[in-house]
Backbone bond lengths (Angstrom), bond angles and torsions (degrees), N, CA, C in turn:
res aa  C-N    CA-C-N  psi(-1)  N-CA   C-N-CA  omega(-1)  CA-C   N-CA-C  phi
1 X - - - 1.448 - - 1.527 109.19 -
2 X 1.294 116.38 121.79 1.448 122.34 179.59 1.532 109.99 -97.14
3 X 1.316 115.46 130.31 1.461 120.96 176.56 1.519 109.05 -107.67
4 X 1.309 115.88 141.92 1.455 119.16 176.63 1.528 109.00 -72.92
5 X 1.305 115.07 163.50 1.467 120.69 -179.39 1.526 111.14 -61.19
6 X 1.318 116.20 -37.92 1.467 120.90 179.83 1.527 111.00 -64.57
7 X 1.351 116.52 -43.27 1.462 119.98 179.54 1.527 111.08 -67.54
8 X 1.339 116.84 -38.77 1.462 119.56 178.30 1.521 111.26 -62.49
9 X 1.331 116.86 -40.35 1.462 120.25 178.46 1.522 111.46 -66.06
10 X 1.322 117.20 -40.84 1.469 120.03 178.57 1.526 111.15 -64.38
11 X 1.322 116.10 -42.60 1.461 119.96 178.02 1.518 110.45 -63.39
12 X 1.333 116.88 -42.10 1.465 120.76 178.40 1.518 111.34 -57.98
13 X 1.328 117.58 -48.90 1.468 120.35 -177.67 1.523 111.62 -69.48
14 X 1.306 117.96 -36.22 1.459 120.71 176.79 1.527 110.56 -63.34
15 X 1.327 116.52 -46.06 1.460 119.90 178.51 1.528 111.66 -66.12
16 X 1.313 116.99 -34.70 1.464 120.36 175.91 1.531 110.72 -60.31
17 X 1.323 115.55 -51.53 1.474 119.90 -178.36 1.522 111.73 -63.82
18 X 1.326 116.75 -44.45 1.464 119.63 -179.97 1.526 111.51 -66.37
19 X 1.307 116.63 -44.23 1.461 120.43 -177.39 1.514 113.14 -66.88
20 X 1.318 116.58 -54.02 1.462 119.23 -179.33 1.522 111.84 -70.02
21 X 1.325 116.42 -32.27 1.461 119.34 177.32 1.515 112.12 -64.75
22 X 1.322 116.56 -48.28 1.465 118.91 179.81 1.526 111.39 -67.68
23 X 1.315 116.84 -36.33 1.464 120.49 178.08 1.532 110.93 -61.05
24 X 1.316 116.78 -42.82 1.462 120.35 -178.39 1.526 113.00 -81.89
25 X 1.310 118.45 -22.07 1.464 120.37 177.12 1.527 112.59 -72.06
26 X 1.308 117.17 -16.17 1.465 120.82 177.19 1.527 110.47 -60.66
27 X 1.326 117.71 -27.92 1.467 120.66 -179.05 1.529 112.08 -62.76
28 X 1.322 118.08 -23.73 1.467 120.58 177.24 1.525 109.92 -62.27
29 X 1.320 116.64 -38.77 1.462 120.85 -177.62 1.521 112.77 -82.16
30 X 1.322 117.04 -22.82 1.456 120.15 -176.77 1.524 113.13 -88.98
31 X 1.324 116.93 -31.91 1.462 120.76 -176.14 1.521 108.57 -119.01
32 X 1.318 116.60 114.08 1.465 120.76 -178.66 1.521 113.50 -103.95
33 X 1.309 117.76 -15.17 1.456 120.43 -170.38 1.522 114.29 -94.76
34 X 1.335 118.38 -0.77 1.453 120.92 -178.18 1.527 110.38 -95.01
35 X 1.324 115.20 157.38 1.461 119.83 -178.08 1.531 110.91 -72.27
36 X 1.315 115.01 161.40 1.460 121.10 179.50 1.519 110.90 -63.10
37 X 1.334 117.21 -39.42 1.467 120.41 -179.53 1.519 111.41 -61.50
38 X 1.320 116.36 -43.08 1.458 119.69 -179.64 1.524 110.80 -67.44
39 X 1.330 117.96 -42.29 1.463 120.64 178.33 1.528 111.15 -63.17
40 X 1.329 117.30 -41.15 1.456 120.93 177.61 1.521 110.39 -62.19
41 X 1.321 116.76 -44.71 1.469 121.33 177.95 1.524 110.67 -62.15
42 X 1.310 117.28 -43.98 1.460 121.65 -179.14 1.530 111.30 -63.43
43 X 1.315 116.72 -43.56 1.460 121.11 -178.54 1.531 110.76 -66.90
44 X 1.326 117.63 -49.07 1.463 119.73 -178.78 1.525 111.46 -65.61
45 X 1.319 117.41 -40.05 1.462 119.89 177.77 1.523 110.71 -64.25
46 X 1.310 117.91 -41.79 1.456 121.28 178.37 1.516 112.40 -63.71
47 X 1.333 116.49 -41.07 1.467 120.43 178.96 1.522 110.39 -62.89
48 X 1.325 116.87 -50.13 1.462 119.36 -177.45 1.520 112.68 -68.67
49 X 1.310 118.11 -34.19 1.464 120.70 176.56 1.522 110.39 -66.08
50 X 1.319 117.34 -44.96 1.460 120.72 178.44 1.515 112.51 -63.44
51 X 1.319 116.74 -44.28 1.469 120.30 179.27 1.522 110.58 -64.65
52 X 1.310 117.42 -41.09 1.465 120.78 179.25 1.525 110.73 -63.19
53 X 1.321 117.11 -45.63 1.469 120.87 -177.83 1.527 111.32 -65.14
54 X 1.323 117.65 -45.78 1.461 118.94 -178.57 1.531 111.99 -73.48
55 X 1.328 117.47 -26.63 1.463 119.58 175.20 1.517 110.70 -69.67
56 X 1.322 117.01 -39.10 1.467 119.61 174.92 1.520 111.09 -62.81
57 X 1.315 116.82 -42.25 1.460 120.86 177.53 1.529 110.53 -62.73
58 X 1.315 117.96 -43.41 1.464 121.55 178.17 1.520 110.95 -61.36
59 X 1.324 117.35 -43.72 1.461 121.88 178.88 1.530 110.49 -60.62
60 X 1.321 116.75 -45.44 1.458 121.46 179.37 1.528 111.17 -62.39
61 X 1.334 116.86 -46.57 1.459 120.59 -178.15 1.529 111.88 -65.23
62 X 1.319 117.42 -39.72 1.458 120.02 179.42 1.526 111.63 -65.42
63 X 1.339 117.54 -31.21 1.463 121.45 -178.16 1.532 113.08 -85.44
64 X 1.326 117.75 -30.62 1.458 120.07 -169.01 1.523 116.22 -116.96
65 X 1.312 118.54 -10.36 1.456 120.89 -177.64 1.523 109.48 -121.12
66 X 1.316 115.88 130.48 1.453 120.59 177.57 1.527 108.67 -91.88
67 X 1.314 115.94 109.12 1.455 120.51 -179.11 1.520 112.37 -81.73
68 X 1.317 116.63 -9.10 1.448 120.35 178.85 1.522 111.60 -68.84
69 X 1.321 117.31 -23.87 1.462 120.94 -178.04 1.521 113.02 -80.19
70 X 1.320 118.05 -10.24 1.471 120.44 -178.56 1.486 110.53 -74.79
């Protein structure tokens, strides 16, 4: 199955948001004593930090690694 570049990018961003979002939402269940503002800040900061880090890694891999040889 061949995916177009546009579909691959949409899938990438959807998986990024779902993955990092669910990973950071776990803190709601683990920490009960913190305020809502702090939990919201922690979750959003974690999501954006994770997306930024993995996007940089994706950019580097697309530029420097040939996946066709795998």
